[in-house]
N, C-alpha and C positions, 0 to 999 in steps of 0.2 A: 397710180401714184407718181406725182412729178417731184424730183429732187433737184434743188437749185444750188450749185456751188458757186458762190459768188467770187469774181475774179478768177474763175478757172484759168491756169496758165495753159492748158492744152485745149484743143478742140473736143467736143463731145464725141466726134468720130473718132479721134484717137483714143479716148477714154472706151469707147465701145470696143475697138480692137483690142485693147489691154484686157477688158473684162471678158471678151469673147475667148480670148486664149486661155483664160482660167475657167472657163466653164458658166459664165455668168452672161446672160443675153439682157439687154436693155435696148431702148430706141433713143438714139441721139435726138436731142430737141430740135436741131435744125429742120427736120422732117416735118414739124409741126407749124413753123412759122413761114409758110409759103408767102413770097413777096415781100418778106421784110429782110434787108440785107443786115447780116450780123453786125457789120462795121457800124451801122446806125443804131442798133440794139444789141449791145453784147449779151444782154440776157438770154437771147436765142441761142447761144452757141455755150451756155453755162447750165442748162437743165438737161436732165434725162428722163425718161418716161420708164417707170419700173412696174411690171405687172406682179401681182402677188397671188399666184394660183398654186403654188407648191405647198408642200407640208411645212409645218413651223420649223423643224430642223433644217430644211433645206434653205428656207427663207432667211433664217438667221445666218447661216453659213454665207450666203449670197450678199447679204448685207454687210457682213465683215470683209468680204472681198472687195465690194465697191468701196468701203471705207479705206481699206488698204491701199488700194489704187489712187484714191483721190488725195490721200495724205502723200503719196509718192510723187503725184503731179505737182503739188503744191511745194514740196521739198526740191523737186528738180528746177521749178520754175523760179 
């Protein structure tokens, strides 16, 4: 599943590091846009790939953590 955060004020690499520190693993969008400079297409650094193979409770908590970190990024930005 792709999640897009329009005008995300941090890179998805930074978001990945924050989420990883909290036990949530995602894939930064930059890895999927080979040959596309993020300066030319900001969308490439505003989305993440989320897999959903955990049980419902674990998924719900992971989504909550993603939301918390994204809100934090916008507040800081």
